[in-house]
KOLTORNU-544769 format. One record per atom (N, C-alpha, C, O): residue in one letter; atom name; x, y, z. Coordinates in pm, whole numbers, plus 50000, padded with zeros to 5 digits. Example, Ala and Ser with C-alpha at 12.3 -4.5 7.8 and 13.67 -1.06 7.14 Angstrom:
BEGIN
+------+------+-------+-------+-------+
: code : site :    c1 :    c2 :    c3 :
+------+------+-------+-------+-------+
:    a :    N : 51319 : 49431 : 50780 :
:    a :   CA : 51230 : 49550 : 50780 :
:    a :    C : 51320 : 49670 : 50780 :
:    a :    O : 51424 : 49668 : 50846 :
:    s :    N : 51285 : 49775 : 50708 :
:    s :   CA : 51367 : 49894 : 50714 :
:    s :    C : 51290 : 50003 : 50787 :
:    s :    O : 51341 : 50114 : 50804 :
+------+------+-------+-------+-------+
This chain:
BEGIN
+------+------+-------+-------+-------+
: code : site :    c1 :    c2 :    c3 :
+------+------+-------+-------+-------+
:    x :    N : 25610 : 35033 : 54274 :
:    x :   CA : 25471 : 35059 : 54246 :
:    x :    C : 25401 : 34932 : 54201 :
:    x :    O : 25281 : 34915 : 54224 :
:    x :    N : 25475 : 34844 : 54137 :
:    x :   CA : 25414 : 34718 : 54095 :
:    x :    C : 25378 : 34635 : 54218 :
:    x :    O : 25277 : 34564 : 54217 :
:    x :    N : 25459 : 34642 : 54322 :
:    x :   CA : 25427 : 34570 : 54446 :
:    x :    C : 25303 : 34628 : 54513 :
:    x :    O : 25221 : 34555 : 54568 :
:    x :    N : 25289 : 34758 : 54507 :
:    x :   CA : 25170 : 34824 : 54563 :
:    x :    C : 25045 : 34773 : 54491 :
:    x :    O : 24943 : 34747 : 54554 :
:    x :    N : 25053 : 34759 : 54360 :
:    x :   CA : 24938 : 34710 : 54283 :
:    x :    C : 24901 : 34569 : 54327 :
:    x :    O : 24783 : 34537 : 54339 :
:    x :    N : 25000 : 34485 : 54350 :
:    x :   CA : 24974 : 34347 : 54392 :
:    x :    C : 24913 : 34344 : 54531 :
:    x :    O : 24821 : 34265 : 54556 :
:    x :    N : 24961 : 34427 : 54621 :
:    x :   CA : 24905 : 34432 : 54757 :
:    x :    C : 24761 : 34483 : 54753 :
:    x :    O : 24673 : 34427 : 54818 :
:    x :    N : 24738 : 34588 : 54676 :
:    x :   CA : 24601 : 34643 : 54667 :
:    x :    C : 24504 : 34542 : 54604 :
:    x :    O : 24384 : 34548 : 54631 :
:    x :    N : 24554 : 34451 : 54521 :
:    x :   CA : 24469 : 34351 : 54457 :
:    x :    C : 24455 : 34226 : 54543 :
:    x :    O : 24391 : 34129 : 54501 :
:    x :    N : 24513 : 34227 : 54662 :
:    x :   CA : 24501 : 34111 : 54750 :
:    x :    C : 24583 : 33992 : 54705 :
:    x :    O : 24548 : 33878 : 54736 :
:    x :    N : 24690 : 34016 : 54632 :
:    x :   CA : 24778 : 33909 : 54586 :
:    x :    C : 24734 : 33845 : 54456 :
:    x :    O : 24798 : 33752 : 54408 :
:    x :    N : 24627 : 33893 : 54398 :
:    x :   CA : 24577 : 33838 : 54273 :
:    x :    C : 24653 : 33900 : 54156 :
:    x :    O : 24649 : 34021 : 54135 :
:    x :    N : 24723 : 33815 : 54079 :
:    x :   CA : 24804 : 33865 : 53969 :
:    x :    C : 24721 : 33942 : 53867 :
:    x :    O : 24758 : 34053 : 53829 :
:    x :    N : 24612 : 33885 : 53823 :
:    x :   CA : 24531 : 33952 : 53721 :
:    x :    C : 24451 : 34067 : 53780 :
:    x :    O : 24417 : 34162 : 53709 :
:    x :    N : 24422 : 34061 : 53909 :
:    x :   CA : 24351 : 34169 : 53975 :
:    x :    C : 24432 : 34297 : 53983 :
:    x :    O : 24377 : 34407 : 53984 :
:    x :    N : 24563 : 34282 : 53988 :
:    x :   CA : 24648 : 34401 : 53996 :
:    x :    C : 24644 : 34483 : 53867 :
:    x :    O : 24676 : 34602 : 53867 :
:    x :    N : 24607 : 34419 : 53759 :
:    x :   CA : 24600 : 34490 : 53631 :
:    x :    C : 24483 : 34587 : 53623 :
:    x :    O : 24472 : 34666 : 53529 :
:    x :    N : 24393 : 34579 : 53722 :
:    x :   CA : 24277 : 34668 : 53720 :
:    x :    C : 24303 : 34801 : 53790 :
:    x :    O : 24218 : 34890 : 53787 :
:    x :    N : 24419 : 34818 : 53853 :
:    x :   CA : 24451 : 34949 : 53912 :
:    x :    C : 24569 : 35011 : 53837 :
:    x :    O : 24639 : 34940 : 53765 :
:    x :    N : 24591 : 35141 : 53853 :
:    x :   CA : 24688 : 35211 : 53768 :
:    x :    C : 24835 : 35190 : 53804 :
:    x :    O : 24922 : 35227 : 53726 :
:    x :    N : 24864 : 35134 : 53920 :
:    x :   CA : 25003 : 35128 : 53966 :
:    x :    C : 25098 : 35049 : 53876 :
:    x :    O : 25210 : 35096 : 53855 :
:    x :    N : 25062 : 34932 : 53823 :
:    x :   CA : 25159 : 34864 : 53736 :
:    x :    C : 25188 : 34942 : 53607 :
:    x :    O : 25298 : 34936 : 53553 :
:    x :    N : 25089 : 35015 : 53559 :
:    x :   CA : 25109 : 35093 : 53436 :
:    x :    C : 25197 : 35216 : 53463 :
:    x :    O : 25278 : 35255 : 53379 :
:    x :    N : 25180 : 35275 : 53580 :
:    x :   CA : 25267 : 35386 : 53619 :
:    x :    C : 25410 : 35337 : 53635 :
:    x :    O : 25504 : 35403 : 53592 :
:    x :    N : 25426 : 35220 : 53699 :
:    x :   CA : 25559 : 35163 : 53716 :
:    x :    C : 25625 : 35134 : 53581 :
:    x :    O : 25743 : 35163 : 53562 :
:    x :    N : 25548 : 35078 : 53489 :
:    x :   CA : 25602 : 35052 : 53355 :
:    x :    C : 25641 : 35183 : 53285 :
:    x :    O : 25745 : 35190 : 53220 :
:    x :    N : 25559 : 35284 : 53299 :
:    x :   CA : 25589 : 35413 : 53236 :
:    x :    C : 25718 : 35473 : 53291 :
:    x :    O : 25802 : 35521 : 53215 :
:    x :    N : 25734 : 35470 : 53423 :
:    x :   CA : 25856 : 35521 : 53484 :
:    x :    C : 25978 : 35443 : 53437 :
:    x :    O : 26082 : 35502 : 53407 :
:    x :    N : 25966 : 35312 : 53432 :
:    x :   CA : 26077 : 35229 : 53388 :
:    x :    C : 26117 : 35255 : 53244 :
:    x :    O : 26235 : 35264 : 53212 :
:    x :    N : 26018 : 35268 : 53158 :
:    x :   CA : 26046 : 35295 : 53017 :
:    x :    C : 26107 : 35433 : 52999 :
:    x :    O : 26203 : 35449 : 52923 :
:    x :    N : 26054 : 35532 : 53070 :
:    x :   CA : 26109 : 35668 : 53060 :
:    x :    C : 26253 : 35672 : 53109 :
:    x :    O : 26338 : 35735 : 53047 :
:    x :    N : 26282 : 35604 : 53220 :
:    x :   CA : 26418 : 35602 : 53271 :
:    x :    C : 26513 : 35535 : 53172 :
:    x :    O : 26625 : 35582 : 53152 :
:    x :    N : 26468 : 35427 : 53110 :
:    x :   CA : 26552 : 35359 : 53012 :
:    x :    C : 26578 : 35446 : 52890 :
:    x :    O : 26691 : 35454 : 52843 :
:    x :    N : 26475 : 35512 : 52840 :
:    x :   CA : 26489 : 35596 : 52721 :
:    x :    C : 26583 : 35714 : 52750 :
:    x :    O : 26673 : 35743 : 52670 :
:    x :    N : 26562 : 35780 : 52863 :
:    x :   CA : 26647 : 35895 : 52897 :
:    x :    C : 26792 : 35851 : 52913 :
:    x :    O : 26883 : 35919 : 52864 :
:    x :    N : 26814 : 35739 : 52980 :
:    x :   CA : 26951 : 35690 : 52998 :
:    x :    C : 27014 : 35654 : 52864 :
:    x :    O : 27131 : 35685 : 52841 :
:    x :    N : 26939 : 35590 : 52776 :
:    x :   CA : 26994 : 35551 : 52647 :
:    x :    C : 27027 : 35674 : 52561 :
:    x :    O : 27128 : 35674 : 52491 :
:    x :    N : 26944 : 35777 : 52565 :
:    x :   CA : 26976 : 35900 : 52492 :
:    x :    C : 27100 : 35966 : 52551 :
:    x :    O : 27180 : 36025 : 52479 :
:    x :    N : 27114 : 35955 : 52682 :
:    x :   CA : 27235 : 36007 : 52745 :
:    x :    C : 27360 : 35936 : 52695 :
:    x :    O : 27461 : 36000 : 52667 :
:    x :    N : 27352 : 35805 : 52684 :
:    x :   CA : 27466 : 35730 : 52632 :
:    x :    C : 27489 : 35760 : 52485 :
:    x :    O : 27603 : 35768 : 52440 :
:    x :    N : 27381 : 35777 : 52409 :
:    x :   CA : 27391 : 35805 : 52266 :
:    x :    C : 27463 : 35937 : 52242 :
:    x :    O : 27545 : 35947 : 52150 :
:    x :    N : 27434 : 36035 : 52321 :
:    x :   CA : 27493 : 36168 : 52304 :
:    x :    C : 27619 : 36187 : 52389 :
:    x :    O : 27670 : 36298 : 52400 :
:    x :    N : 27668 : 36079 : 52447 :
:    x :   CA : 27789 : 36081 : 52529 :
:    x :    C : 27775 : 36178 : 52646 :
:    x :    O : 27872 : 36245 : 52684 :
:    x :    N : 27656 : 36186 : 52702 :
:    x :   CA : 27629 : 36273 : 52816 :
:    x :    C : 27591 : 36190 : 52937 :
:    x :    O : 27519 : 36238 : 53025 :
:    x :    N : 27638 : 36068 : 52943 :
:    x :   CA : 27601 : 35977 : 53052 :
:    x :    C : 27647 : 36029 : 53187 :
:    x :    O : 27587 : 35996 : 53289 :
:    x :    N : 27753 : 36109 : 53188 :
:    x :   CA : 27799 : 36164 : 53315 :
:    x :    C : 27699 : 36261 : 53376 :
:    x :    O : 27707 : 36292 : 53495 :
:    x :    N : 27608 : 36310 : 53297 :
:    x :   CA : 27502 : 36395 : 53349 :
:    x :    C : 27374 : 36316 : 53374 :
:    x :    O : 27304 : 36341 : 53472 :
:    x :    N : 27343 : 36223 : 53286 :
:    x :   CA : 27215 : 36153 : 53292 :
:    x :    C : 27212 : 36049 : 53402 :
:    x :    O : 27116 : 36044 : 53479 :
:    x :    N : 27314 : 35966 : 53412 :
:    x :   CA : 27312 : 35856 : 53508 :
:    x :    C : 27304 : 35907 : 53653 :
:    x :    O : 27224 : 35854 : 53729 :
:    x :    N : 27382 : 36006 : 53693 :
:    x :   CA : 27364 : 36056 : 53831 :
:    x :    C : 27225 : 36116 : 53854 :
:    x :    O : 27171 : 36106 : 53964 :
:    x :    N : 27168 : 36178 : 53753 :
:    x :   CA : 27034 : 36234 : 53768 :
:    x :    C : 26931 : 36123 : 53790 :
:    x :    O : 26842 : 36135 : 53873 :
:    x :    N : 26944 : 36015 : 53715 :
:    x :   CA : 26854 : 35901 : 53732 :
:    x :    C : 26875 : 35839 : 53869 :
:    x :    O : 26778 : 35800 : 53934 :
:    x :    N : 26999 : 35829 : 53913 :
:    x :   CA : 27026 : 35772 : 54045 :
:    x :    C : 26970 : 35859 : 54156 :
:    x :    O : 26918 : 35807 : 54255 :
:    x :    N : 26979 : 35991 : 54142 :
:    x :   CA : 26921 : 36076 : 54245 :
:    x :    C : 26769 : 36067 : 54244 :
:    x :    O : 26705 : 36078 : 54349 :
:    x :    N : 26710 : 36046 : 54126 :
:    x :   CA : 26565 : 36025 : 54120 :
:    x :    C : 26528 : 35894 : 54189 :
:    x :    O : 26422 : 35885 : 54252 :
:    x :    N : 26614 : 35794 : 54179 :
:    x :   CA : 26588 : 35667 : 54247 :
:    x :    C : 26593 : 35684 : 54398 :
:    x :    O : 26525 : 35612 : 54471 :
:    x :    N : 26672 : 35778 : 54445 :
:    x :   CA : 26677 : 35806 : 54588 :
:    x :    C : 26547 : 35873 : 54633 :
:    x :    O : 26499 : 35846 : 54743 :
:    x :    N : 26492 : 35959 : 54551 :
:    x :   CA : 26373 : 36035 : 54587 :
:    x :    C : 26244 : 35953 : 54568 :
:    x :    O : 26144 : 35981 : 54634 :
:    x :    N : 26245 : 35854 : 54482 :
:    x :   CA : 26125 : 35778 : 54450 :
:    x :    C : 26055 : 35720 : 54573 :
:    x :    O : 25933 : 35733 : 54583 :
:    x :    N : 26124 : 35656 : 54668 :
:    x :   CA : 26053 : 35603 : 54785 :
:    x :    C : 25981 : 35711 : 54865 :
:    x :    O : 25872 : 35688 : 54919 :
:    x :    N : 26040 : 35829 : 54873 :
:    x :   CA : 25976 : 35938 : 54944 :
:    x :    C : 25848 : 35982 : 54874 :
:    x :    O : 25745 : 36003 : 54938 :
:    x :    N : 25855 : 35994 : 54743 :
:    x :   CA : 25737 : 36035 : 54666 :
:    x :    C : 25626 : 35930 : 54679 :
:    x :    O : 25509 : 35965 : 54695 :
:    x :    N : 25663 : 35804 : 54673 :
:    x :   CA : 25564 : 35697 : 54688 :
:    x :    C : 25502 : 35698 : 54827 :
:    x :    O : 25383 : 35673 : 54843 :
:    x :    N : 25583 : 35727 : 54927 :
:    x :   CA : 25532 : 35733 : 55065 :
:    x :    C : 25427 : 35844 : 55077 :
:    x :    O : 25325 : 35826 : 55144 :
:    x :    N : 25453 : 35956 : 55014 :
:    x :   CA : 25358 : 36067 : 55019 :
:    x :    C : 25231 : 36031 : 54942 :
:    x :    O : 25121 : 36057 : 54989 :
:    x :    N : 25246 : 35970 : 54824 :
:    x :   CA : 25130 : 35938 : 54741 :
:    x :    C : 25045 : 35828 : 54803 :
:    x :    O : 24922 : 35839 : 54810 :
:    x :    N : 25109 : 35722 : 54848 :
:    x :   CA : 25036 : 35604 : 54892 :
:    x :    C : 24988 : 35617 : 55036 :
:    x :    O : 24871 : 35592 : 55066 :
:    x :    N : 25078 : 35656 : 55126 :
:    x :   CA : 25045 : 35658 : 55268 :
:    x :    C : 25008 : 35797 : 55319 :
:    x :    O : 24967 : 35812 : 55435 :
:    x :    N : 25022 : 35897 : 55234 :
:    x :   CA : 24996 : 36035 : 55272 :
:    x :    C : 25075 : 36075 : 55396 :
:    x :    O : 25026 : 36149 : 55481 :
:    x :    N : 25198 : 36026 : 55405 :
:    x :   CA : 25287 : 36056 : 55518 :
:    x :    C : 25393 : 36153 : 55469 :
:    x :    O : 25482 : 36116 : 55393 :
:    x :    N : 25383 : 36277 : 55513 :
:    x :   CA : 25478 : 36379 : 55472 :
:    x :    C : 25602 : 36374 : 55560 :
:    x :    O : 25590 : 36363 : 55682 :
:    x :    N : 25720 : 36382 : 55500 :
:    x :   CA : 25843 : 36380 : 55579 :
:    x :    C : 25863 : 36511 : 55655 :
:    x :    O : 25800 : 36613 : 55627 :
:    x :    N : 25953 : 36505 : 55752 :
:    x :   CA : 25987 : 36623 : 55830 :
:    x :    C : 26067 : 36721 : 55744 :
:    x :    O : 26116 : 36686 : 55637 :
:    x :    N : 26078 : 36843 : 55793 :
:    x :   CA : 26156 : 36945 : 55723 :
:    x :    C : 26302 : 36902 : 55710 :
:    x :    O : 26367 : 36929 : 55609 :
:    x :    N : 26352 : 36835 : 55812 :
:    x :   CA : 26491 : 36788 : 55808 :
:    x :    C : 26512 : 36690 : 55692 :
:    x :    O : 26614 : 36697 : 55623 :
:    x :    N : 26416 : 36601 : 55672 :
:    x :   CA : 26429 : 36505 : 55562 :
:    x :    C : 26426 : 36575 : 55427 :
:    x :    O : 26500 : 36539 : 55336 :
:    x :    N : 26340 : 36676 : 55413 :
:    x :   CA : 26338 : 36753 : 55289 :
:    x :    C : 26473 : 36822 : 55265 :
:    x :    O : 26523 : 36823 : 55153 :
:    x :    N : 26530 : 36878 : 55369 :
:    x :   CA : 26660 : 36944 : 55355 :
:    x :    C : 26770 : 36845 : 55316 :
:    x :    O : 26854 : 36876 : 55232 :
:    x :    N : 26769 : 36727 : 55377 :
:    x :   CA : 26870 : 36627 : 55344 :
:    x :    C : 26855 : 36578 : 55200 :
:    x :    O : 26954 : 36553 : 55133 :
:    x :    N : 26733 : 36564 : 55155 :
:    x :   CA : 26710 : 36525 : 55015 :
:    x :    C : 26761 : 36633 : 54922 :
:    x :    O : 26822 : 36603 : 54820 :
:    x :    N : 26736 : 36758 : 54957 :
:    x :   CA : 26787 : 36869 : 54875 :
:    x :    C : 26939 : 36869 : 54871 :
:    x :    O : 26998 : 36899 : 54767 :
:    x :    N : 27004 : 36836 : 54982 :
:    x :   CA : 27150 : 36828 : 54986 :
:    x :    C : 27199 : 36716 : 54894 :
:    x :    O : 27296 : 36734 : 54820 :
:    x :    N : 27133 : 36601 : 54899 :
:    x :   CA : 27173 : 36488 : 54814 :
:    x :    C : 27159 : 36523 : 54666 :
:    x :    O : 27251 : 36502 : 54588 :
:    x :    N : 27044 : 36577 : 54628 :
:    x :   CA : 27020 : 36611 : 54488 :
:    x :    C : 27117 : 36720 : 54441 :
:    x :    O : 27168 : 36713 : 54329 :
:    x :    N : 27141 : 36819 : 54526 :
:    x :   CA : 27236 : 36925 : 54491 :
:    x :    C : 27376 : 36868 : 54474 :
:    x :    O : 27447 : 36905 : 54380 :
:    x :    N : 27415 : 36780 : 54564 :
:    x :   CA : 27548 : 36718 : 54553 :
:    x :    C : 27563 : 36636 : 54426 :
:    x :    O : 27667 : 36644 : 54360 :
:    x :    N : 27462 : 36559 : 54391 :
:    x :   CA : 27466 : 36480 : 54268 :
:    x :    C : 27475 : 36573 : 54147 :
:    x :    O : 27550 : 36546 : 54053 :
:    x :    N : 27400 : 36681 : 54149 :
:    x :   CA : 27403 : 36777 : 54039 :
:    x :    C : 27542 : 36840 : 54024 :
:    x :    O : 27595 : 36848 : 53914 :
:    x :    N : 27599 : 36884 : 54134 :
:    x :   CA : 27731 : 36948 : 54129 :
:    x :    C : 27837 : 36851 : 54079 :
:    x :    O : 27920 : 36887 : 53996 :
:    x :    N : 27834 : 36728 : 54129 :
:    x :   CA : 27932 : 36629 : 54085 :
:    x :    C : 27916 : 36595 : 53937 :
:    x :    O : 28015 : 36582 : 53866 :
:    x :    N : 27792 : 36580 : 53891 :
:    x :   CA : 27774 : 36542 : 53751 :
:    x :    C : 27807 : 36657 : 53657 :
:    x :    O : 27862 : 36633 : 53549 :
:    x :    N : 27775 : 36780 : 53694 :
:    x :   CA : 27808 : 36894 : 53608 :
:    x :    C : 27960 : 36912 : 53600 :
:    x :    O : 28012 : 36940 : 53492 :
:    x :    N : 28029 : 36895 : 53710 :
:    x :   CA : 28175 : 36908 : 53710 :
:    x :    C : 28241 : 36802 : 53625 :
:    x :    O : 28333 : 36831 : 53549 :
:    x :    N : 28195 : 36678 : 53637 :
:    x :   CA : 28252 : 36569 : 53558 :
:    x :    C : 28223 : 36588 : 53410 :
:    x :    O : 28309 : 36564 : 53326 :
:    x :    N : 28102 : 36632 : 53378 :
:    x :   CA : 28067 : 36654 : 53237 :
:    x :    C : 28149 : 36768 : 53178 :
:    x :    O : 28187 : 36761 : 53061 :
:    x :    N : 28176 : 36872 : 53255 :
:    x :   CA : 28256 : 36984 : 53205 :
:    x :    C : 28399 : 36938 : 53176 :
:    x :    O : 28458 : 36978 : 53076 :
:    x :    N : 28454 : 36855 : 53264 :
:    x :   CA : 28590 : 36805 : 53241 :
:    x :    C : 28597 : 36719 : 53116 :
:    x :    O : 28693 : 36728 : 53040 :
:    x :    N : 28495 : 36637 : 53094 :
:    x :   CA : 28493 : 36551 : 52975 :
:    x :    C : 28483 : 36635 : 52849 :
:    x :    O : 28553 : 36608 : 52752 :
:    x :    N : 28396 : 36736 : 52848 :
:    x :   CA : 28382 : 36817 : 52727 :
:    x :    C : 28507 : 36900 : 52701 :
:    x :    O : 28541 : 36926 : 52585 :
:    x :    N : 28578 : 36944 : 52807 :
:    x :   CA : 28705 : 37015 : 52786 :
:    x :    C : 28808 : 36923 : 52724 :
:    x :    O : 28883 : 36963 : 52635 :
:    x :    N : 28811 : 36798 : 52770 :
:    x :   CA : 28906 : 36701 : 52716 :
:    x :    C : 28873 : 36671 : 52571 :
:    x :    O : 28963 : 36659 : 52489 :
:    x :    N : 28745 : 36659 : 52537 :
:    x :   CA : 28704 : 36633 : 52399 :
:    x :    C : 28747 : 36747 : 52307 :
:    x :    O : 28797 : 36723 : 52198 :
:    x :    N : 28726 : 36870 : 52353 :
:    x :   CA : 28760 : 36986 : 52270 :
:    x :    C : 28910 : 36994 : 52245 :
:    x :    O : 28951 : 37035 : 52136 :
:    x :    N : 28991 : 36956 : 52340 :
:    x :   CA : 29136 : 36959 : 52324 :
:    x :    C : 29185 : 36857 : 52221 :
:    x :    O : 29282 : 36881 : 52149 :
:    x :    N : 29115 : 36742 : 52216 :
:    x :   CA : 29161 : 36633 : 52128 :
:    x :    C : 29094 : 36631 : 51992 :
:    x :    O : 29137 : 36555 : 51905 :
:    x :    N : 28991 : 36713 : 51970 :
:    x :   CA : 28926 : 36716 : 51840 :
:    x :    C : 29004 : 36806 : 51745 :
:    x :    O : 29052 : 36912 : 51785 :
:    x :    N : 29017 : 36764 : 51620 :
:    x :   CA : 29087 : 36849 : 51523 :
:    x :    C : 29003 : 36971 : 51488 :
:    x :    O : 28880 : 36965 : 51486 :
:    x :    N : 29068 : 37080 : 51461 :
:    x :   CA : 28999 : 37204 : 51423 :
:    x :    C : 28945 : 37190 : 51282 :
:    x :    O : 29010 : 37134 : 51194 :
:    x :    N : 28825 : 37241 : 51261 :
:    x :   CA : 28764 : 37231 : 51127 :
:    x :    C : 28763 : 37364 : 51058 :
:    x :    O : 28717 : 37375 : 50945 :
+------+------+-------+-------+-------+
């Protein structure tokens, strides 16, 4: 999105600051960092990191729709749904195995 701002400003560095795209890009970056760090803090990175990665896969598609107003075919939507579903299933399974292992090794209180 920061590149889109620069293109829309005609290559002018300070001119790009007059449109919303660099601020949206900064907001997305900060949100992704915060969510990932909370995931690591709570030892839930096996759920958070794949979710962020699947969002990174979807981001170009969303930008294409927003900027160029080019909607993908039904097949592309289905393939994206398969990717996101696969990432979700893999991350939930890995997180469940980790929490089972933690419960086995924690002392009873």
